[in-house]
N, C-alpha and C positions, 0 to 999 in steps of 0.2 A: 198327629196334631195335638195329642194330649200333652206332649212335651212343651208345646208353646202356648198352653192355655194361660199360664200366668203372665207371659209377655203380652198376650192379647188383652187380658183384663187390664194390665198396666197401661197399655196404649189407650184403651177406652177411657180409663180413669183420667189420664193426662188430657185426652181430647175434651172430656167433659169439663174438667177444671179450666182449661184454657178458653173454652167457649163461654163458660159462665163469666170468667174474668173479662173477656172481650165484651160480653153483653152488658155488664155493669158499667164498663168504661164508655161504651158507645151510648148507653142510656143517659149518662151524665152529659155527654157531649152533643148528641144529635136528637132529633125528634124521632118518632116511631117509624115514619116512612124511610128515613135515612138509615136507621138501624136495620130494617128489613133488607134494604139494598146491600148493606155491608154483609149481612148473613148470606145472601145469594152469592155475592162475590167470593166469600169464604168457601162455600160449597164447591163453586167452580174450581177454585185453586186446589182444593183437596182432591177433587176428581182428576184434574189434570196431573197432579203430582203422582197419584197412584197409577194413572194410565201410562205415563212415561216410565215409571219404575217397572211396571210389568213388561212393557215393550223392551226395555233394556235388558231385563232378566231373560226374556225369551230369546233375544238376539245372542246373548252370551251363551245360553244353553245350546243354541244351534252351532256356534263356533266350536264349542267343546266337543260336540258330537262329530263334527267334520274332522277335527284333529284326531279323534279316536279312530275314525275310519282310516285316515292316512297312516296312522301308526300300525294299524292292523295289516295294511298292504305292505308296509315296509318290513314288518315282522315276517310275513310270508316269504318275501324276496330274500331276506337274510338267511332264513332257514334253508331255502333252496340252494343258495350259493355256498353256504358253509356246511351244508349237509348235516344239519343238526335239527333236533326237535325241541321246541320250547313252548310251554303252555302259557297263554296270556289270558287275563280276565276278559270276558265278553261284555258287549254293550247291553245285551238283553238281561244282564243281572241287575234286578231292580233294587237289591239290598245295598249295592255299592253306589255312592254318589258319583256323578260323571267326572267331576274334577279330580276326585281321588283315583278313579279308574284311569284317567289320562296320565296322572303323575306316575302311577305304578307301571303302566305300559312304557312310558318314556324311560324310566329308570331301568327296566328290564332289557330295553333295546340298547342301552349305552355300551354294554360289554360286547354285544354282537357288532355294533358299529365299529368299535375299536379293533376288533379282530379282522373285520373286512378291510379297514383302512390299512392295517399293518400288512395284511396278505397282498393287497393290491400294490402297495409301495414295494414290497419285496419282489413281486413278479415284474414290476416295471424296471427295477434296478437290474434284475437278472437279464431281462431282455435287452436293455441298453448295453450292459456289459458284454453280452454275447454278440451283439451287433458290431461293436468295436473290434472284438477279437476276430470275428469272422471276416471283417473287412481287411484287417491287417494280414490274416493268414490265408485268405481266399477260400474258406470252407463254407459249406451251406449251413445256415442257421437251423437250430433244432426248435420245433414248435413248443410253445407253452401257452395253453389256452387260458383266457381270462374269464370265460363263461361256458361251462361251470368252472369254478375255481379248482386248480389242481390240489390234490391232497398233499399231506405232509411227506408221503413217500415220493411223490412225483417231484416235489421241490428239492428234496434231498438228493435224488438222482441227478437232477439238473445241476445242482451245485458241484457234484463230483465231476461232472463233465467240464464245468468251467475251471475247476482247480487244475485239471490236467492241462488245459490250454495255457493257463497262467504259468505253470511250471516250465513249459517249453519255450515260450516266446515273449511273454508279457514284459518282463523286466528289461530285457535288452532292447526290445522294440521301443519301449518308452524312453529309455536312455538315449538311443540313437535319434529318436525324434527330437528330443530336447537339444542335443548337440547340433543337429542339422539346423534347427531354427536359430540358435545363437550364432552359428558361424555365418549363415546367410544374412542375418541382421548386421553383423560386423562388416561384411563385404559391402552391404548397401551404404553403411555410414561412411566407409572409406572410399566408396565409389571406385571399386576395383573388382577384378575377377580372379578366379583361381588360375594358377599358372600351368598346371599339368593335368593330364587326363586322369591320373589317379585321384587327384583331389576332386575333379569333377564327378567321377564315379562314386566317390564316397558321399558326395553331397546330394546327387540327383538320381542315381541308379536305384530302382526299386528291388531288383533281384540281386541282393547283396548278402554275402555270408555274415551272419551275426556271430563272428568269432572274436577272440581277444585282440588279434592284430588290427582288426577293423576299428575297434573302440579306442585303441591306443593312438592310431592315426588321427581319428576324429578329435581326441583330446589335445593332441599336439596342435592341430589347426585352430582349435578353440583358444588355447593359451596364446598362440602367436598373434592372431587377429584381435583378440581381446586386449592384449597389452598395447597394441597400436591404437585401438579406439580410446583406451584410458588416457594414453599420452596425448592424443588429439583433443580430448575433452579438457584436459588440464591446460593445454596451450590456449584453447579458445577462451576459457575462463580468465586466464592470465591476460590475454590480449584485450578482453573486454574491460577489465579493471584498468589497464594502462590507458586504453582509449578514453575511458570516462574521465580520468584525471587529465589527460592531454587535451581533450576537448574543452575542459573547463579553463585550462591555462591558456589555450589558444583562442578562447572565446568563439568556438564554433557554433554556428546557428543551429537551432533545434531541428530545422528541416534537414540539414545535412546529417545530423545524428540519427534521425529516424530512418534514413535510408539504410543504415547499417544495423539498427536495432530490430529491423524486421527479420533479420536472419537469426532466428532463435534456435534452429536445429543444430545438433552437434554432428556435422559431417564435413567432408573435405571441401565442399563448395563454400561453406561458411568460413572455414579456416582461410581459404585463399582470399576471400573478400576482406576479412579483417586484417590479414597480413599486409595487403596492399595499403589499406588505410593507415595502419600503424607505421609503416615505412614513411608514408607521406607526412604524418603528424610529427614523427621524430625528426624529419628533415626540417620542417618548419620550426620545431623547438630549437634545433641547433642554430637557426638563424635569429631566433628571439630568446636566446638563453638567459639574458638578464631578467626579462619580464617573467619567464617561467620560474626562475629561481626565487623571485620575490613572492610569487604565488605559492610555491612550495613552502617557503618560510612562513607564510601566513597560515597555511594548513598545519605546519608543525606547531606553531604557537597555539592554534585551536586544540590540537590533540594534546599538547602539554597541559593546557587548562583542563581538558577532560580527564586526564590521568593524574591531575593534582600534583604536578611536578614542582619542586621548589626551585628557587633561583640558582642554587648550587648545582642541582641536577641538570638544569638547562645549560648552565655554563660549561658542562663537560663536553657538550658538542661545540667545540671551539670554532669549527668551520662555519657556524651560523653567522659570524660577523666578518667572514672573509669576503672581500669585494673583488677578488680576482675571478671573474666569471669564466669558467672553463667546463668542459664536459665532465672532467673528474669531480669537480665540485658539485655538479648536478647529480651525479651518481651517488655521492656521499649523502646528499640531502634526501634522495629517494630511499636510500637504505635506512636513514634515521626515521623517515616517515613510516616506512613499513614496520620497523621495529615497534614504534609507538602504537600503531594500529593493532598489531598482533598482540601486544601486551594488554591493550584495552579489551580486545575481544576475548582473550583467554581469561580475563578477570572482570568481565562485564558485570557479573552478579554482585561482586564486592563493591564496585563503584556505585551501582544503582542502590544497593542497600545503604551505603554510606551517605549518599545524597538524601535518601528518605530519612535517615537518622538525623542529618543536619537540619532538615525541615522541622522534624518533630522537636529537636532540641531548641531551635529558635522560637518555636511556638510555645514551648514550655517556659522559656525565659520570659517571653512576653506575658504569659498568663501570670507568672509569679510577680512580675512588675505591676500588673493590674491589681493583684491581690493586696498590695500595699498602697494603692491609690485611695485617698480618703473619700473621694467622690464616687466610688464604685457602687454605692447603694442608691445613688440618684439616677436610676435608670428604669426603664420600663421594658416590657416584653420578655421578662424572664431571662435577662442576659446573664445574671449571676448563675442561674441553674444551667444554662448552656455552657458557660465557662467551666463549671464544676464537672459536667459530663465530659467535656473535651479534655479536662485535666486528668480525669480517670482513664480515658481512652489512651492518652499519651503515656500515662504511667504503666499501662498494660502493654502497649505496642513497643515502646522504646527498649525495654529489656530483651524482648524477643528478637528485635532486629539486631541488637548488639550481640546476642548469643549466636545468631546466624553469621554475623561478620566474624566472630571469633573462630567458629568452626571452619569457615572458608579460609581464613588467614592461616590457621594451623595447618590445614591441608596444603596451602600454597607453600608455607615454610618447609614442610616435610618434603615436598616435591622439588622445590627450587633451591633449598638450602640457603635461603637468605630472607631477610625481613621484608615485609610488605610495608612500604612507606607512602605516606601522603604528606605533601608539603615538607618533605625531607625528614619526617619523623615516623617512628613506628606507629602504625595506626592504632594498635592496642594501647600503647603508652599515651598516645594523644587523647584517646577517649578517657583513660584514667585521669589524665591531667585536667581535663575539662570537669570531670566529676569532683576532683579534689579542689579545683578553683571555685566551683559552685559551693562546695561545702564551706570553704574558708570565707567566702563572701557572706554566706548565710550566718556563720558564727560572728563575723564582723558586724553585720546588721543587728544581730541579737545583742551583742555587747554594746553597740551604740544605743540601742533602745533601752537597755538597762541603765546606761550612764545618763540618758536623757531623763529617766525617772528619778534619779538621785540629785540632790541640790549641788550647785557649783558656785564657786566664788563669783562675785559680781564683776570683778575685773580680772577675768581669766586671761591666759596667754594664748595667742594664736599659734598654730604649728610652726609658722615661719619665724615668728618672734622667738619661740623656744629654741629653734635650731640655730638661728643666726642673730641672736639678740644683741651680741656685743658689737656687731658690724653695722647695725641699722642706725641711721641718723635719727635722733629723738629730741624731744623737748621735755623740760622739767615739768613734773606734775604740779598741780596746785598745792598750796601749803596746807590746806585743810583736809588733805587725804589722810584717812586713818590707816597708819602703817603698823599698828600693833597687831593686827590680825594676819599680816603677811608672814610667810615662813622665813626663818633666818638661814644663814649659810650652813649651820650645823644640822639643820633638819634634813630628813631624808627626802631627796627629790622625787623618789618613786611614789611617795604617799600623796593622797589626794588633798587638794587644798580645801580648807573649810570656808564656809560663807562668813562674811562679816556679820557679826551680831548687831545689826542695825535695825531699828524699828521701821525705817522707811523701806527696807528691802525684804522681800519675801522670796522663798526658793523658786517659785514659779513666775515671779514678776520679771519683766524685761529690764534691761539696764537703764538706770535713770541718768539721763544726760544733763538734767537741769542743774543738779548740785555741782558737778565739776565744771560745767561751762560758765556758771555764774561767778566762779571764783577767778581772781586774776591769775593769768598765766605768766610764768617767769621763764623766759627763753634764754638759754645760754648756748655757747658753742657746742657743737656735737663732739662727743667723746671720740677720740681717735685711738684705735687699738690695732696694732699691727697684727696681732694673733688672737684668735678666739680661744681662750683657755677653757671655755665651757663650764666654768665654776661661777657661783653666785656669791657676791660679797654681802656682808651684813649691812643693814641700813643704820646710819649714825644720826641722821636728822631728817625731818620731813622734807627739807629742801635740797638734800644732797643725795646723789646717786638714785634719784627717783625720776624715771622717764616715762613719758606716755606717747603712744602712737596715735596721734589724732589727725595730723595732716601730712604725715610722712610719705614721701614718694621715692620710690627707687626706680631709677632709670634702667633701661635695658642694658646699657653698657656697664652697669655695676657701680657707677659713681653715685655717691650719696648727695641728696639735696633736701632742702626743707622749704617747701613752698616755692616761691619765685625768687628767693634771695640767693645770691651767689656767695659762696664762702671761699674767699681767696686764701684764708689761712689754712684751709685744708690742703691746698696744693703745696704750701710751704713746709708743712710738717711732715707730709708723707713723701718719701723719696722712692721713686720706682727705678728699678734696674732696666735701663734701656739698652737694647742690643741692636747694633747696626744691621739692617736688613740688606743682604747682598742683592745686587742687581741681577735680574734674570733677562737674558737675551733670547728672544724667540725669532728664529729664522723662518723665512718664507719656505713653505714646503713645495713650491713649484719647481725648484731645481733639484729635487731629490731623485735618485735613480730607483724607480719602482721595479725595474726588471730584475735586479739582483735580489730584492726582497721576495719577488714572486718565485724565483728559482729556488730560494731557500725554503719557502713554504711548501713546495711540491717536489722536493728532491726524493721523497718516498711516498707513493700512494698507499702502500700497505700500512704505513704508520698511521694514516688518517682513518682507515676503516677498522683500525684496531678497536675492540670492544671498550677499551678504556676511554675512547674519545666520543662515546655515545651516551646519551642521557639515560638509557634504560639499564645501565650496568651499575651495580652497587660496588663502591670502592672500599678499600681498607681504611683504617683510621688515619694512617699517614697520608694517603692520597687524598682523603677527604679534607685534611687540614690544608694541603697544598691547593686543592681546588677552591677552598673557601678564601684563601689569601688572594687568589686571582679574580674573585668574583667582582670586587669593587672596580678594578680597572676595566674589566670586560663590560660591566654594566654601564660605566661611564662612556665607553666607546659606542655602545648601542644607542645611548641617549644623545651624545654629542659626537658623531663620527668625524666632524671636521676638526676636532681637537687632537687628532692622533699625531700631529706634528709638533706638539708642545714638548719641550725638554723638561723633565722632572729633576729638579735639583734637591739635594738633601736639606732637611729641615734645619734652619739656623739655630733652633733651640734644642737640637738633638743632644748637644753636649751637657745640657743642664738636666739633672735628675731631680725634679721637684714634683713628687706625687701630690696630687690634689686629694685632700681629705674632705669629708663632709663638712667639717667646721670651717674650712678655708674656702669653700666654694661660695661664690657670690650669689645672692638671691636671684639676680637677673639670669644666671646660667641655669637655674633650676626650672623644672617644668611645672612646679607648683606655684600658684598665684597667691599673693598676700592681699587679702581683702579685709580692710578694717571697717568699712562703712562709717568712717568718722567716729568710731567708738574709742574712748580713752582706755588703753590697755596698759597697765602698770607692769613694768619689767623689774 
């Protein structure tokens, strides 16, 4: 107790301080009677606390003492079983705390427990092994007692006995047992029995010699029946796939399908049931061959889309547009469908990665478009932070996915000795082109941004006016236009035009329409120029050779007009070379002889199933050019099958070699639109 004297004094001091503090607080708050009541309650709480604490401590001490007694009993049992003597601390030792005593005893018993567990597991394994051997060999088992445990010498002697048994029969008995089970399982699947008494004796007779001839015969039986079961399983799987496709084409009801889907086992009975159903469906398919072909073609188009086939690759399968519905045509379509499915399954990982890459790419482009949106800061909810996190995630994932695609494509090319194509292009080159296009667009935007920050002339030229300026109908500019600042013909056209040094105009101001619109406009006949020389002539006077695009309209046909006025002089001055168009006679296709065309299309079935006629084969450069030239006609037949009877005559203009240059193309033929927004642009 001397060791805890300081703690006791500290507790007393704390108690006194807290009681004094409570007394001062209660005195300020309550009267004397209420303070006495509170002190009584405080004493009761203190007594209750110490009482509960003592009870809990005594209960804990009792539990520790009981555990120590149980450990002592366990120690005595372990010493007896293991035939060892171990000294443990006793409970009557007052100098050792109970909890420390319990911990020491528990640790000292750990090793004995592990020894007992290992010994019992070893004995159990030996007894089980002996039981199996004795059952196979018909010998009496040898006893091995578990209490008391056998010594190390006894266990070693027992192991020697088991080794002798293993050397004699164990390996061959196990092998024979495995072979018998496999052969019997094969026979059950095939629903057949052995044919001879020798085979029956090998499978069922217990008293059989375990020699080399016996095992050779068993292995021959295993290989024979195993091959039959494998072939049966493959046929069943093949029939199930065919039935699934036939049921879809024939629109078989789900109830009828479920009757056959219940047969999930691979045995002879399942094979017979599926075979009968397959024959029935094939018979119905022959009766409805046109509808089945249309459904197969729909499936082929879906798988073409999944495998990202280009139009050229699809057109290689020329029988897709054949309307002569026969059994041979159906077989060709089934072969094409199987080829596409096999190609997709063999390269499923590449297609899935490419699809993920496409989603990330589209999202990246969308985020970059948002980044240039001037209103992107007018949002709430941390949208900019979310977009930035998503942008970083895409920047991390996209290179990894592309690297995986490259590795898989390289492995494919090494294995197949051909390029992996999507949409008719090499997938690796396609990804590089997309990155290059993105880089060019980024540079173009950067250049446009820089140009927007630099001053430009007030009356700049539009792209269309710069390209086809001499062919556009124009009106003369006002006389008060300042032409001194415009470049002359001797100036370099590649240089940037400078702004007019006018006090009214500033580099960042919009074009002023008031000054030119207030001046009188002088309209003259449009200048007619047969050829666009692309050169700019020098200005001689403010009213000569000065044209403005204000209300100029170019019609789709390429003819020039100015407002709603018709220029009859334009037709007089320009003479067009007219060529007489030959008459085209189109005969009715009802009297054509389709039987001869059908015979020509199917004079060789082997030529149709040749790999060159299927979409999954990569052709050489020469054959690719030939396939490309036939794409237009084949595609038109697919869109307008009724136009197959039209006679195609040669182009009447084929004899004229008149290449179109960019300067001679009319603006109406260009895909670019000229938008002036009623602004005067001086050319």
